N, C-alpha and C positions, 0 to 999 in steps of 0.2 A: 486651707479651704479647697485647693485644687484636688488634693487627695480625697477629700470628702465628696466632691462633685463626681470624681471618677468612680468611687465606691457606689454612689447612688446610681450612676449609669450602669455599672455592672449588675447591680441588683435588679434594675428595670429589665435588663436583657435576660438574666437568669430566672426572673420571676415566671417566665414561660407563657407570656401572653400569646394567644393564637396567631396574632398578626406578626409578632417577632419570629415565632417558629416557622411560619410560612416563608418569611423573608430568608431565614437561615437555610431552609430547604431549597429555595430557588437558587441561592448561591451555590449550595452543595451540588445540585444537579448540573449547573453550568460547569463547575470545576471538574466533576466526575466525567462529563462528556468531553471536556478538553483533554484530560489525561488519557481517557480511553482512546480517543482519536490519535493522540500523539504516540502512545505506546504501541498500539496496533499498527498505526501508519509507519512508524519507524521500523518495527519488526518486519512488516510486510514489504516496505521498500528495500530493506536489506535482503530479504529472501528473494524478491524479484531480481534485484541487482546481482545477487550471487548466482542465481540460475542463468541469467543472461550472460554472466561472465564465463559460463561454461562454453560459450561460443567466442569469448574474448581471449585470443591468443596473439602471439607475435606473428601475425600473418594477415590474410585478407580474404575477401570474397571476390571471385571473378564473375562478373555478370555480363551477359551479352547485351549489346546495344540494340536499340530499335530505331528504325527510320524508314519513311516512305512506305509504310505498311508491311515492312519485313523486319525480321530480327536475325542477328547473327546466330548461326547454329552452335549448339553445345550439347554434347552427348556424354553418357556415363563413361565411355571408354576414353574420353579426353583426360580424365584424371590419371590414367596409366600413361597416356601420351605425354603429358607435361612432366611426369616423373622421369621418363626416359629422355625427353628432348631438352629439358631445361635443368642445368646444374644448380644446386642450392635449394631445390624443393625437398623438404624433409618428409612431408605428408601431403596427400591430396585426396579429396573425396568429393564425389558429385552428389548433389541432392536437389530435390524439388519438393514443393509443398502444394497440396490441394485441399480445399475445404470440402468436407464430407460428413457422413453420418456413421456412427458405430453403434452397434446394438448387441445385446445378449438376451437370454431368456428373461432376465429380470430388470434390464435397464436399457435406455436408448438416449443418445445425446449427440450433439454436434461435436465435431473434432477437426483438428488440422492433421491431415494425413501426410506424413513425411516419407518420401521415397528416398532411401539412403544407400550409400555404397558401403564397402567393407571398411571396418575400423571406425565406425561412427562414435564409439565410446572414447576414442582419443580426442575427439573434438567437442563432444557434449559432456557436461559434467554429470556423469552417471555413477552411482554406486550400486553394484549388482547385489540384489537380495536373493533371488531365486532364478534357477535356470542358467542358460548360457546366451551370450550375445550372438548375433547373426554371424555365421561363418562365411568364409570366402565362397564355398560351394552354394550356400543359401542365397548369397547375393547374385552370383553368376547365373544360377538356374531360376532365380525369381520365385523361390519357394513361398508358399502361403504361410509365412511365419510373421509374428509381430512382437514388438517390445512395448510394454506399457509400464507406468509407474504404480506405486502401491496405492495411491488414492484412486486411480482408475480401476485397479483390481478390486478394491473394496466396493466401489460403486456398481460395477458390472457383474461381479461374481460373489460378493459378500465375504471375501477372505483375501488375505495378502498373497498367499502362494497360489497364484492362478495359472501356473505353468501347466500346459496341456489343455486348458480350457479353450473353447472356440468363441471367437469374436467376429461378427459379421461387419465388414468394412464396405461402405458404399460411396462411390463418387459419381454424381449424376444418376443415370438410370442403371448403372452396372454395380453389382455388389458381389462379394466373395467372402467365404469363411476363412479366417486366419487362425492358426493355432498360436497361443501365447508361448513364446520361446523363452522370455525373460521378464522378470519384474524388477524394477529398479527403485532406488530412493533418489528420485530426481525427476526432471521433466517440468511441465508448466501447470500441473493441476493445482498447485498452491495459488497461482495467479487466478485460476478459475474460481477457487474458493473465496479469495479476497474480493473478487468482483461480483460475487453472488451468482456465478455461473455465466456472466457476460463474456468472459474469456473462455474459448473452447479448450477441450482436452487435446493432448498430443498423443498420437499413435505412430509408431515407426515400423515401416515395412520395407522390403527390398525395392530398389528403384524399378526393376523390371516388373515387379508385381503391381506397382502403381501405374506403370505404363499399360498393363493389361486392363486396368480399371478405366483409364482415361483415353486410351488409344493414341497417346502421344509419347514418342520415344525420346523427345528432347528433355533436357534437364534445365532447371532454372539457374543454378549456380554451381561453381566449384569453390570449395573451401580449401585453403592451402596453408600449411605451416612452413615458414621460411626463416632463415637466419639473417636475411639481408633484405631490406625494403626494395632494393633495385631488382630483386628476382621477380617481383610481380610484373614489372614492366617487360621483362624478358618473356614471361608467360604469355602476356598479351600479344607480343610480337610473334611468338611461336604459333599461337592460335590464328592470328591473322595470316600467317604463312600457310597454315594448313587449309584454312577456308578463305581463299584469296578474294572471293566475291562478297565477303561479309562487310558489315558496317562497323566492325570493331567491338572492343570489349572494354568494360569499365572496372577499375579496381576500387573496392569499397573497404575502407579501413575500419575494422571492427573496434579497435581501441578508441578511435575517435567517437564512434557511436556510443560507447560506454559512458563517455563524458557527457554526451547529450542526454542519455537516459538518466544519469545521476541528477542532472539539473532538473529534468522533468519531474522526477520523484520528489525532489526538494520543493519544487513549486506546488506540487499536489499536496504535500504535507502542510505547507503554509496556507493553502486555500482551506483545507480542512480545519486547521487551527483558527483561522479567521472566522469561519462559519460558527465554530463553537464559542468564540469570543463574543459573538453577537448575543448569544443567550445570556452571557454575563452582563452585558449592557442592559438588556431587558430586566435582569434581576436588580440592577442599580436603580432603574425607574421604580420598581416595586418597593425598594428600600426607601426611596424618596417619599413615595406615597404613604408608607407606614410611618415615617418620621413626621410628616405633616399631620397625620392623624394623632400621633402621640403628642405633638405640641398642642393641638386643639384640646385633647382630653386632659392635659396636665397644666392648663393655664394657671389655675390657683396655686399648684405646687411651684410653678416657676415664679409667680408673683411673690409667694412667701419667701422663696430663696433670695429674690432680689431685695425684698423688704428687710431681710435679716443681714444684708450686707454683701451678698454675692454680686460681683460685677457682671455686666453684659458679656464680657470676654469669657468669664468662667462658665456662664450658662451656655454660651456657644461651644466652649470646649467640651462640656458635658454631653451635649447632643452629638457632636462630632465623634466623641469617644464611643457613644452608644452605637452609632452607625458603623464605626470601624470594628467594634466587637462583633456585631452581627455578621459582617462579611468575613471576619477572621474565623469565627466559629464555623460558618458555612464553608470556608476554604479548607479548614482542617477536616471536617466531616466529608466534604467532597473528595479530598485527596485520598482518604482511606477507602472510600467507596470506589473511586476511579481505579486505584491500584488493585483492589480486590476483584473488580470486574475484568480488568485488562488481562490478568494472568490466565483465567480459564478461556477467555476469548482467543488469546494468542495460542494457547495449547490446542484449542479446537481447530483453529485454522492451520496449525502446523508451522507456526512462525516463531521467531525469537521474541521473548518478553523483554522489552528494552525500556525500563523506566530511566528517568534522568533526574538526579537531584537538582540540577540547575533549573529544569523546566518546572519542577514542583515548587521550588522557592519562588520562581518568577510568577507562577500562577497565583500563589497565595499573596504575594506582594501586589499583583495586579488587582485582585479583588479588594484588598485593603485600600488601595488607591481609589477604586470605584466607590467604596464606602465613604471615603473622605470627600470625593467630588459630589456625589449625589446626596450626601448628608449636609453639605454646606448651606444650601438655601433654607432648609427647615431649621438648622441651627441658628442662622442669622435672624430668621423670623422670631424664634424663641428669645433671642437676646434683646430684641427690640420691643418686647412687651412692656407695658407700663404697669408697675405693681399695683397702683391704686385701682385701676380698672379691672385687673384680674381678680383682686380680692373682693371687689363688690359683686362679682358674678355669683349666682347661685350654683 
């Protein structure tokens, strides 16, 4: 009898009533949104973390302290100073950032302008596509040259190889034309794409060139590579000795920041998944409404089954099976749609497509459980019908 009840439930679902199809579609949309957010969120989180790891090396940032309205001095030449004065420093580079605007004849956008020292490619995860990185002479003379990534090249010049093109860079009221010296496969433009343009683009110019735009010769930070953590303390002592009236310097561990960033990205993914899960709960309410309507329309059918010997438990099982089948079909349909949508979206954003068999199985299991939960009350109502009363109804 149980197999007969199940076959009847299956036929009621496959029969294709509009109410059932709408319930299946609502579940499918919820699952598709869940998988889309997971796949894109995972790929985007990996891309952002990988890009930020371009700054994550076995070293640190040296940052000047501030106090009583003044800040410790720090200049570009201090990178060379600590290389000579402190043993154990493998690499050192001075850099600072300012918020500005970049524009070409076809596009204009906000950007973070990086004033960098020589050898920035050893600290930032760049892969050179076209041109050459800034040379020592470019840095020392503050030549009007810049480095951009391929996404920025496409936006501003309509092609990847933008070497030789002119890009106007402005900070405040001062602007200057910079020639593109190199195009890279790296930078933070992927983050800008992921956030819908909320995150600005990155443009790299010589530190002296940035000083011309801002009128400030100080730099914000020194990035150093060392083989020993104790070296950073000696760097701070050396700078304190050089600037004896300063308020000191702080060491910021980039490796520690990477752990914090990873936690933030995981929390962001969980929030996105929680938001998508709400749509599945709304779908569950729709399934409950559809099942209540089904019970009302099929009262005579239920009464006939009870009169022929079906037990209330079997009737309850039949409606639970029907609700579960609706969510299962919706889950399968939504899984296919979610994966098909995620791949082109990830490709469009330039991030990895990262599906997970575990999350797919968990999502389908979740919607099946939703079907069981929201189908319980209608199933109980059907099982409690009195056969005589239902058969008397017209």
